[in-house]
N, C-alpha and C positions, 0 to 999 in steps of 0.2 A: 504493500500500500504506500509505504514511504517513498519507494523508488518511482512509482507511478506519479505521485504528487510532485516529486522533484522534476520529472520529465515534463509534466504539465506546466510547471512554473517556467522552465527553460524555454518551452515552446511559446508560451505567452510573451516572454521577454524577447525572443527572436522575432516574433510577429510584430511586436511593438516597435522594435528597432527598424524593421523593414518599413513599417508604416511611417515612422519619423523621417526616413530618408527619401520618401516620395517628395517630388519637387513642390507640390502644393502645401506640404507640411514644414518646409524649411523656412525658418525665420530669417529675415534680412540680417539681423545681428549675428547669426550663426553661419553666414555664407563665407566660406573660406576656399576660394578656387585655387587649384594647383595647375600650373602651366604644364602641358604635355608636349609643347613644341621642342623638337630636337635642334636647338640652336646653340651657338657658342655662349658659354657662361664664364664671366671674368671673376677672378678672386683677387681683388686689389687690397692687400693687407696694409700697405703704407702709401700715403699720398705721394704723388709724383714730385711735389715740391714742399718745402716747409710751409706750415700753415699758421696764420694768425686767425683764431676763431673769434670773430667780432661780436658774437652774441651767445653768452652763457650767463648763468646766475650762480649764486653761492650755494651750490648743491652740497658740497662737503662742509660739515659742521665742526670738524676737528682736524688735528694734524694727521691722524691716521687716514681719514677720508681724503684729505688733500694729497697724501702720498699715493693712494690708490689711483686718484685722478691723474697724477703725473705719470704713473706707470702706463695708464691707458694712452695718454698723450704721447709718450715716448714710443709706444708700440705702433702708433698710427702716424707719427710724423707731425704732431701738433707742437709748434714752437712756443706759442703763447695763447692764453685764453683771456678774453675781456669779460670781467665779472660786472654785470649790470645789477647793482644792488637795489635800486629803486628806493633808497633810504637816505636819510640825513640824521643829524644828531647822534645820540649814543648808539643807535642801531648801526649806523654807518661806521662809527668808530670801532665797534667790535669786529665787524667784517674786515675792515681795513687792517686791524691789528692781527687778525688770524692769517690773512693771506699776504700781509706785508713781508712775512718771513720768506716768501717765495716770489719776490717781485720780478725775478728773471723769467718766471713762467706765467704769472698772472698780473693783469692790470685791473685795478679796482675803480669803478665809476660810482659816483653818488647820485642821489635824486634831488629834486628841488624840494624845499621846505614850504609847504602851503599853509602853515599855521597862521590863522587870522586872515586867510585870503578873502573871506566874506565880510570883512570889517574895514572901515576907513583906515587908510595909512598902510595898507599891505604893500610890501616891496623892499624897503631898506633892510629890514631884519632878514628877509629871505636871501638878499644879495650878500649880506654879511655872513650868513651861514654857508652859502656857496663858497665864499672866499676861505672860510675856515676849513671846509672839506677839502678844498684844493691844497691848502697848506698841509693837511693831514696825509695827502697822497692821491686824492681823486684826480684822474686824468681826463675824465669826461663826465657826462650826465646821462643817466638812463636806467632803465627803459621807462620813459614817460609814455603813458598810454591813455587813449580815449576811444571808447567804443560807442559813444553817442551821448552819454550822460555827464561827461566831464572827465577831468584828470583823476583817475582812480587807481593807477598802478602804484602810487607813491605811499610810503609809510613815514611817519605815523599818521599823517593827515591826508584825507582824500579831498580833492577840490571839485566837488560835484557842481556841475553847471558852468564850469570854466573850461573853455576850449583852447586849443593851441594859439589861435590868433587873438586871444583876449589881450587888451592893452596892458593888463596887469603882468603879463608874461614878458613884455618888452625889456624891462631892466635886467631880467635874468638872462635873456638871450644876448643882450649887449655885453654883459659881464662875461659870459661864456666866450664871446668873440675876443674880448680883451685878454682873457686868460689862456686862450687857445684850447678850449675844452669843447670837443664835438658833442652833439646831443643826439642820442638814439631815441627815435620816436615811433610809437606804434599807433596807427590809426585804423579804425574799423576792424573788420575780420573778413575772411574769404567770402566772396559773393554768395556762395551756396548757403551760408547761414542766414541770408536775407530773403532767399527764394521761398516759394511755397513748399511746405514739408509734405510732398505728395509724390506720386509715381514719376513725375516729370523731372524731379531734382536728382541729377546724376551723382551728387555728392551726399545723398541723403543719410548714409550711415554715420558720417561725421557731422553733417550739418544739424541733425536733430539734437546731438549732444551739445553743440555750441551755438544753437540758434539765437538770433538777436530778436528780442521782443520789442517790436516797434510800437506797441501800444502803451509803453511806459510814459508817463507825463514828462515832458521836457526833453525827450530823446531826439537826436538829430540823425538823419540817415547816412547811407554810404557816401553819396555824392557830396553832401554837406560837410562830412568829415574830411574828405579829400580836399575840399576847398579851404578848410581851416589850415590844413598842412601847407598848401600852396601859399596861402596868405602869409603864414609865419616865415616861410623860406624867402618869399619875395621881399618882405618888409625888413629882413635882417640879412642882407647880402654878405656881411662879414662873418656871419656865424655858420659853422659847418653842421649840416643836418644829415643824419643817416636814418632813412625810413626802414623800419624793420619789415621783414617778410615781403620784400618787393612792394612795399606800401599796400599790401593785400590786393594788388592789381594783376594777379596771375591770369585772370580771365580776360584781361584787356591790357596787355603790356604796352600797346601803342600809347596809352595815356601816360604810363610811367616814362616812356621815351620822350614824350613832349615835355615833361617836367625836367628831365635830364638836359634836353636841348635848351631850355629857357634859363636854367639856374645852375651855374658852375659850382655853387656851394652845396649842392644836393647830391646825395649818394643813397644807396639802398643795400641792405644786407639780404642774403638769400635764405636765411634761417627758417627752419620748420615749415617750408613750403616746397619740399622736394616732391611730395606726392602730387601736389597741385601743378607741378611743372613737368614731371616725367612722362605724362601721357602725350605730350606734344613736343617730342625731342627736336625735330627739324626747325620748328619755330623758335625753340629755346636757343638752339645753336646760332641761328641768325641774330637773335637779340643779344646774346653774349658777344658775338663778333662786333656788333655795332656799338655796344655800350660797355666794352671790356674794361674801361678805365673808371667806371662808376659803380661797380658791383663788388661786394665784399662777402667772403665766405663766412657763414655762421651756422650754428647748429640749433641751440635752444631746446635740446632734447637730452639733457643730462650728459653723462660721460661714458656711456656704454661703448665698448670696442666695436661690436657688430653695427651699432648705429653709425659710428664714424665711417666704417668700411662701406656701408650702404650709400652714404653720400658720395664717397669716392667712385663707386660703381656708376652712379647716376651721372656724375660730372665727367668722368674720364673715359668710360667704356662706351662701346656701341652696342651693348647687349639690348635684346628686345624682349618684351612681353614677360616680365617677371613680377612677382608679387611680394609686398612687405606689409601685409594687412595689419598684423599686430603692432607694427611700429607706427603706422600712419593713420589707421582707422578708416581708410577708404577701401573700396573694392576694385579700384582701377588697376589695370596692368601698367607697369612702369617700363621706361626705356632709357638707355643711356644717351647723353648728349654728344659724347665723343669730342669734347673740347680739345683743341690743339694746345701744345705745351706752352706757347707764348701767352695764350689767354689764361690758362690754368695758373701760371705763375703770378699773374696780376690778381686774379680772383682769390687765390689761396693766401697771398702774402703781400705783394707790392702795393696794392691799393690801400690796404689797411695801414701798412707801414708808413705810407706817405701822409695819411691823415693823423696817425698817432705820433708821428715825428719821433 
Protein backbone atom coordinates (compact mmCIF):
# COMPACT_ATOMS: atom_id res chain seq x y z
CA UNK A 1 0.00 0.00 0.00
CA UNK A 2 2.85 2.34 0.93
CA UNK A 3 4.62 1.66 -2.37
CA UNK A 4 1.47 2.37 -4.38
CA UNK A 5 0.96 5.63 -2.49
CA UNK A 6 4.56 6.68 -3.19
CA UNK A 7 4.15 5.90 -6.87
CA UNK A 8 0.92 7.88 -6.97
CA UNK A 9 2.58 10.90 -5.36
CA UNK A 10 5.48 10.72 -7.83
CA UNK A 11 3.05 10.47 -10.74
CA UNK A 12 1.13 13.52 -9.55
CA UNK A 13 4.38 15.47 -9.13
CA UNK A 14 5.54 14.50 -12.62
CA UNK A 15 2.17 15.48 -14.12
CA UNK A 16 2.24 18.80 -12.26
CA UNK A 17 5.76 19.49 -13.50
CA UNK A 18 4.76 18.78 -17.09
CA UNK A 19 1.70 20.99 -16.75
CA UNK A 20 3.81 23.81 -15.30
CA UNK A 21 6.14 23.68 -18.32
CA UNK A 22 3.35 24.18 -20.81
CA UNK A 23 3.81 27.55 -22.48
CA UNK A 24 0.49 28.91 -21.26
CA UNK A 25 1.52 28.19 -17.66
CA UNK A 26 4.96 29.81 -17.72
CA UNK A 27 5.04 33.14 -15.92
CA UNK A 28 6.95 36.02 -17.47
CA UNK A 29 9.10 36.33 -14.35
CA UNK A 30 10.18 32.70 -14.77
CA UNK A 31 11.11 32.98 -18.45
CA UNK A 32 14.78 32.05 -18.78
CA UNK A 33 15.63 31.39 -22.44
CA UNK A 34 18.83 29.52 -23.32
CA UNK A 35 20.43 30.21 -26.68
CA UNK A 36 20.95 27.12 -28.86
CA UNK A 37 22.78 28.90 -31.66
CA UNK A 38 26.15 27.32 -32.42
CA UNK A 39 28.08 30.56 -32.78
CA UNK A 40 31.44 31.78 -31.44
CA UNK A 41 31.58 32.48 -27.71
CA UNK A 42 34.22 34.83 -26.28
CA UNK A 43 35.67 34.49 -22.80
CA UNK A 44 37.31 37.82 -22.03
CA UNK A 45 38.72 37.58 -18.51
CA UNK A 46 40.65 40.84 -18.53
CA UNK A 47 39.86 44.11 -20.29
CA UNK A 48 41.89 44.99 -23.36
CA UNK A 49 43.16 48.17 -21.65
CA UNK A 50 43.39 49.44 -18.06
CA UNK A 51 40.03 50.74 -16.86
CA UNK A 52 38.80 53.67 -14.82
CA UNK A 53 35.31 52.72 -13.63
CA UNK A 54 33.52 56.08 -13.48
CA UNK A 55 30.42 54.82 -11.70
CA UNK A 56 30.53 52.75 -8.53
CA UNK A 57 29.32 53.22 -4.96
CA UNK A 58 30.67 52.39 -1.50
CA UNK A 59 29.80 48.69 -1.75
CA UNK A 60 32.51 47.52 0.62
CA UNK A 61 31.93 48.57 4.23
CA UNK A 62 35.25 47.57 5.79
CA UNK A 63 38.90 46.88 4.95
CA UNK A 64 38.28 43.21 4.26
CA UNK A 65 35.55 44.07 1.75
CA UNK A 66 37.74 46.65 0.04
CA UNK A 67 40.55 44.13 -0.31
CA UNK A 68 38.14 41.68 -1.95
CA UNK A 69 37.07 44.43 -4.32
CA UNK A 70 40.69 45.20 -5.20
CA UNK A 71 41.26 41.49 -5.94
CA UNK A 72 38.34 41.58 -8.37
CA UNK A 73 39.70 44.77 -9.94
CA UNK A 74 43.15 43.22 -10.34
CA UNK A 75 41.68 40.08 -11.90
CA UNK A 76 39.79 42.11 -14.50
CA UNK A 77 42.17 45.00 -15.20
CA UNK A 78 40.37 47.76 -13.34
CA UNK A 79 42.93 50.42 -12.50
CA UNK A 80 40.69 52.70 -10.42
CA UNK A 81 37.05 52.99 -9.33
CA UNK A 82 35.20 56.24 -8.69
CA UNK A 83 33.05 56.00 -5.55
CA UNK A 84 29.90 58.12 -5.88
CA UNK A 85 28.95 58.51 -2.21
CA UNK A 86 25.89 60.78 -2.66
CA UNK A 87 26.66 62.09 0.84
CA UNK A 88 28.06 65.06 2.71
CA UNK A 89 28.84 65.77 6.35
CA UNK A 90 29.88 62.97 8.68
CA UNK A 91 28.55 60.28 6.32
CA UNK A 92 30.94 61.46 3.63
CA UNK A 93 33.78 61.72 6.13
CA UNK A 94 33.41 58.09 7.17
CA UNK A 95 33.47 56.83 3.58
CA UNK A 96 36.39 59.09 2.75
CA UNK A 97 38.33 57.83 5.74
CA UNK A 98 37.68 54.18 4.88
CA UNK A 99 38.62 54.40 1.20
CA UNK A 100 41.30 57.06 1.68
CA UNK A 101 43.80 54.37 2.61
CA UNK A 102 43.46 53.03 -0.92
CA UNK A 103 43.58 56.31 -2.82
CA UNK A 104 45.63 54.79 -5.63
CA UNK A 105 42.67 52.49 -6.43
CA UNK A 106 39.62 54.52 -5.43
CA UNK A 107 38.54 58.13 -5.94
CA UNK A 108 35.81 59.37 -3.60
CA UNK A 109 33.18 61.92 -4.63
CA UNK A 110 30.80 63.73 -2.29
CA UNK A 111 27.18 64.81 -2.63
CA UNK A 112 25.60 68.23 -2.32
CA UNK A 113 24.22 69.24 1.07
CA UNK A 114 20.56 70.22 0.71
CA UNK A 115 19.98 71.10 4.36
CA UNK A 116 17.56 74.03 4.44
CA UNK A 117 17.01 74.02 0.66
CA UNK A 118 13.33 74.85 1.23
CA UNK A 119 14.07 77.87 3.44
CA UNK A 120 15.25 81.41 2.60
CA UNK A 121 19.01 81.85 2.48
CA UNK A 122 19.91 78.39 1.14
CA UNK A 123 23.23 78.32 -0.67
CA UNK A 124 26.25 79.72 1.22
CA UNK A 125 26.32 76.92 3.81
CA UNK A 126 25.98 74.28 1.09
CA UNK A 127 28.88 75.83 -0.83
CA UNK A 128 30.95 75.90 2.36
CA UNK A 129 30.22 72.21 2.94
CA UNK A 130 31.24 71.44 -0.64
CA UNK A 131 34.55 73.22 -0.06
CA UNK A 132 35.06 71.26 3.15
CA UNK A 133 34.43 67.95 1.38
CA UNK A 134 36.89 68.99 -1.32
CA UNK A 135 39.55 69.62 1.30
CA UNK A 136 38.73 66.22 2.81
CA UNK A 137 39.53 64.59 -0.51
CA UNK A 138 36.38 64.72 -2.66
CA UNK A 139 37.39 64.86 -6.34
CA UNK A 140 33.89 65.31 -7.76
CA UNK A 141 30.19 65.33 -6.90
CA UNK A 142 27.65 62.58 -7.39
CA UNK A 143 25.59 60.75 -8.04
CA UNK A 144 22.99 63.51 -7.95
CA UNK A 145 19.64 62.13 -9.05
CA UNK A 146 16.13 63.19 -10.05
CA UNK A 147 13.47 60.82 -11.36
CA UNK A 148 10.76 63.44 -11.43
CA UNK A 149 10.06 64.48 -7.86
CA UNK A 150 13.31 66.32 -7.17
CA UNK A 151 16.82 65.61 -5.95
CA UNK A 152 16.46 62.51 -3.85
CA UNK A 153 19.72 60.55 -4.24
CA UNK A 154 21.40 62.71 -1.60
CA UNK A 155 21.93 61.97 2.10
CA UNK A 156 21.12 63.04 4.71
CA UNK A 157 18.62 65.51 3.15
CA UNK A 158 16.45 64.96 0.04
CA UNK A 159 15.58 68.07 -1.96
CA UNK A 160 12.06 67.15 -3.03
CA UNK A 161 10.65 69.51 -5.65
CA UNK A 162 14.04 70.97 -6.62
CA UNK A 163 15.35 70.01 -10.06
CA UNK A 164 18.76 70.36 -11.71
CA UNK A 165 18.06 73.71 -13.32
CA UNK A 166 16.73 75.30 -10.14
CA UNK A 167 18.44 78.67 -9.48
CA UNK A 168 19.40 77.42 -6.03
CA UNK A 169 21.79 74.96 -7.71
CA UNK A 170 23.72 77.67 -9.54
CA UNK A 171 26.22 78.57 -6.73
CA UNK A 172 27.03 74.87 -6.26
CA UNK A 173 27.66 74.35 -9.97
CA UNK A 174 29.87 77.44 -10.10
CA UNK A 175 31.91 76.29 -7.11
CA UNK A 176 32.40 72.89 -8.78
CA UNK A 177 33.78 74.66 -11.84
CA UNK A 178 36.12 76.70 -9.66
CA UNK A 179 37.38 73.62 -7.81
CA UNK A 180 37.58 71.43 -10.92
CA UNK A 181 35.00 68.96 -9.58
CA UNK A 182 32.95 67.10 -12.22
CA UNK A 183 29.30 66.39 -11.39
CA UNK A 184 27.73 62.98 -12.02
CA UNK A 185 24.01 63.36 -12.74
CA UNK A 186 21.20 60.80 -13.06
CA UNK A 187 18.03 61.99 -14.80
CA UNK A 188 14.86 59.96 -15.32
CA UNK A 189 15.01 56.19 -15.91
CA UNK A 190 14.89 54.00 -19.02
CA UNK A 191 11.90 54.79 -21.21
CA UNK A 192 10.36 51.35 -20.69
CA UNK A 193 9.59 52.38 -17.10
CA UNK A 194 7.30 55.12 -18.46
CA UNK A 195 5.46 52.97 -21.02
CA UNK A 196 2.24 51.05 -20.46
CA UNK A 197 2.82 47.92 -18.38
CA UNK A 198 1.18 45.61 -20.91
CA UNK A 199 2.00 43.13 -23.66
CA UNK A 200 3.39 45.87 -25.93
CA UNK A 201 6.22 46.81 -23.52
CA UNK A 202 9.25 44.80 -24.62
CA UNK A 203 11.11 45.66 -21.41
CA UNK A 204 8.22 44.61 -19.20
CA UNK A 205 10.09 42.24 -16.89
CA UNK A 206 12.39 45.01 -15.69
CA UNK A 207 10.02 47.91 -16.30
CA UNK A 208 7.36 46.60 -13.95
CA UNK A 209 9.90 46.53 -11.11
CA UNK A 210 11.18 50.06 -11.73
CA UNK A 211 8.06 51.67 -13.19
CA UNK A 212 7.61 55.41 -12.73
CA UNK A 213 4.28 56.41 -11.23
CA UNK A 214 3.32 59.53 -13.16
CA UNK A 215 0.23 60.05 -11.00
CA UNK A 216 2.24 61.33 -8.05
CA UNK A 217 1.58 65.01 -7.27
CA UNK A 218 4.33 67.32 -8.52
CA UNK A 219 6.15 64.75 -10.64
CA UNK A 220 7.60 65.82 -14.00
CA UNK A 221 8.03 63.44 -16.93
CA UNK A 222 10.90 62.10 -19.01
CA UNK A 223 11.19 64.96 -21.52
CA UNK A 224 10.89 67.59 -18.79
CA UNK A 225 13.68 65.93 -16.81
CA UNK A 226 15.95 65.88 -19.85
CA UNK A 227 15.25 69.58 -20.29
CA UNK A 228 16.35 70.33 -16.72
CA UNK A 229 19.60 68.53 -17.47
CA UNK A 230 20.18 70.49 -20.66
CA UNK A 231 19.36 73.76 -18.93
CA UNK A 232 21.92 73.07 -16.20
CA UNK A 233 24.62 72.13 -18.72
CA UNK A 234 23.88 75.12 -20.96
CA UNK A 235 23.79 77.64 -18.12
CA UNK A 236 27.05 76.42 -16.54
CA UNK A 237 29.51 76.06 -19.42
CA UNK A 238 32.58 75.98 -17.15
CA UNK A 239 31.25 73.04 -15.14
CA UNK A 240 31.84 69.45 -16.29
CA UNK A 241 28.71 67.28 -16.23
CA UNK A 242 28.63 63.50 -16.61
CA UNK A 243 25.17 62.08 -17.32
CA UNK A 244 24.83 58.62 -15.80
CA UNK A 245 23.57 55.71 -17.92
CA UNK A 246 23.72 57.48 -21.30
CA UNK A 247 21.31 60.04 -19.75
CA UNK A 248 18.78 57.18 -19.99
CA UNK A 249 18.51 57.81 -23.72
CA UNK A 250 19.34 54.28 -24.89
CA UNK A 251 16.08 54.22 -26.85
CA UNK A 252 16.97 57.44 -28.71
CA UNK A 253 20.71 58.04 -28.70
CA UNK A 254 20.37 60.67 -31.42
CA UNK A 255 19.06 63.00 -28.70
CA UNK A 256 22.15 62.31 -26.60
CA UNK A 257 24.28 63.04 -29.65
CA UNK A 258 22.60 66.43 -30.04
CA UNK A 259 23.60 67.30 -26.47
CA UNK A 260 27.18 66.19 -27.13
CA UNK A 261 27.28 68.33 -30.26
CA UNK A 262 25.98 71.42 -28.47
CA UNK A 263 27.86 71.29 -25.15
CA UNK A 264 31.60 70.53 -24.88
CA UNK A 265 31.30 70.36 -21.06
CA UNK A 266 28.91 67.39 -21.29
CA UNK A 267 29.81 63.68 -21.07
CA UNK A 268 27.98 60.44 -20.26
CA UNK A 269 28.88 57.20 -18.54
CA UNK A 270 27.62 53.87 -19.90
CA UNK A 271 26.99 52.22 -16.54
CA UNK A 272 24.11 49.80 -15.84
CA UNK A 273 22.70 50.13 -19.35
CA UNK A 274 24.47 47.24 -21.07
CA UNK A 275 21.26 45.25 -21.48
CA UNK A 276 19.50 48.27 -22.98
CA UNK A 277 22.35 48.69 -25.50
CA UNK A 278 23.39 45.18 -26.50
CA UNK A 279 20.25 44.31 -28.50
CA UNK A 280 21.29 46.94 -31.13
CA UNK A 281 25.05 46.37 -31.58
CA UNK A 282 25.54 47.91 -35.02
CA UNK A 283 23.83 51.13 -33.98
CA UNK A 284 25.89 51.20 -30.77
CA UNK A 285 29.14 50.72 -32.71
CA UNK A 286 28.29 53.68 -34.94
CA UNK A 287 27.41 55.80 -31.90
CA UNK A 288 30.67 54.94 -30.13
CA UNK A 289 32.63 55.72 -33.28
CA UNK A 290 31.04 59.17 -33.53
CA UNK A 291 31.20 60.09 -29.83
CA UNK A 292 34.25 58.15 -28.71
CA UNK A 293 35.61 61.19 -26.83
CA UNK A 294 32.48 61.77 -24.73
CA UNK A 295 31.68 58.35 -23.22
CA UNK A 296 33.07 56.84 -20.00
CA UNK A 297 33.10 53.23 -18.86
CA UNK A 298 31.09 52.56 -15.71
CA UNK A 299 29.41 49.61 -14.02
CA UNK A 300 27.09 50.59 -11.10
CA UNK A 301 26.58 46.86 -10.44
CA UNK A 302 28.76 46.07 -7.40
CA UNK A 303 32.15 44.39 -8.00
CA UNK A 304 31.37 40.85 -9.08
CA UNK A 305 34.01 39.39 -11.43
CA UNK A 306 31.50 37.78 -13.83
CA UNK A 307 29.74 41.17 -14.05
CA UNK A 308 32.93 42.92 -15.14
CA UNK A 309 33.61 40.19 -17.71
CA UNK A 310 30.11 40.47 -19.14
CA UNK A 311 30.69 44.18 -19.81
CA UNK A 312 33.97 43.32 -21.58
CA UNK A 313 32.17 40.75 -23.73
CA UNK A 314 29.56 43.30 -24.78
CA UNK A 315 32.05 46.07 -25.54
CA UNK A 316 34.93 44.07 -27.04
CA UNK A 317 33.54 40.93 -28.71
CA UNK A 318 31.36 40.37 -31.76
CA UNK A 319 29.44 37.60 -30.02
CA UNK A 320 25.78 37.27 -30.95
CA UNK A 321 22.56 36.26 -29.22
CA UNK A 322 23.55 35.47 -25.65
CA UNK A 323 21.64 35.99 -22.41
CA UNK A 324 22.45 37.42 -18.98
CA UNK A 325 18.93 37.51 -17.59
CA UNK A 326 19.87 37.21 -13.93
CA UNK A 327 22.34 40.10 -14.16
CA UNK A 328 20.16 42.55 -16.07
CA UNK A 329 16.53 41.53 -15.50
CA UNK A 330 15.42 41.70 -19.15
CA UNK A 331 14.63 38.83 -21.52
CA UNK A 332 16.45 40.38 -24.48
CA UNK A 333 19.23 38.56 -26.31
CA UNK A 334 22.53 40.47 -26.13
CA UNK A 335 25.25 41.07 -28.71
CA UNK A 336 28.80 42.38 -28.67
CA UNK A 337 29.66 45.78 -30.15
CA UNK A 338 33.13 44.76 -31.33
CA UNK A 339 34.65 48.16 -30.51
CA UNK A 340 38.11 48.68 -32.04
CA UNK A 341 41.13 49.12 -29.79
CA UNK A 342 41.56 52.87 -30.24
CA UNK A 343 37.96 53.49 -29.12
CA UNK A 344 38.11 50.98 -26.26
CA UNK A 345 41.18 52.70 -24.84
CA UNK A 346 39.31 56.02 -24.71
CA UNK A 347 36.13 54.55 -23.22
CA UNK A 348 37.94 52.39 -20.69
CA UNK A 349 40.51 54.92 -19.53
CA UNK A 350 41.56 58.02 -21.42
CA UNK A 351 38.30 59.99 -21.38
CA UNK A 352 37.92 59.57 -17.62
CA UNK A 353 41.59 60.31 -17.02
CA UNK A 354 41.22 63.57 -18.94
CA UNK A 355 38.22 64.61 -16.82
CA UNK A 356 39.67 63.46 -13.52
CA UNK A 357 43.06 65.05 -14.27
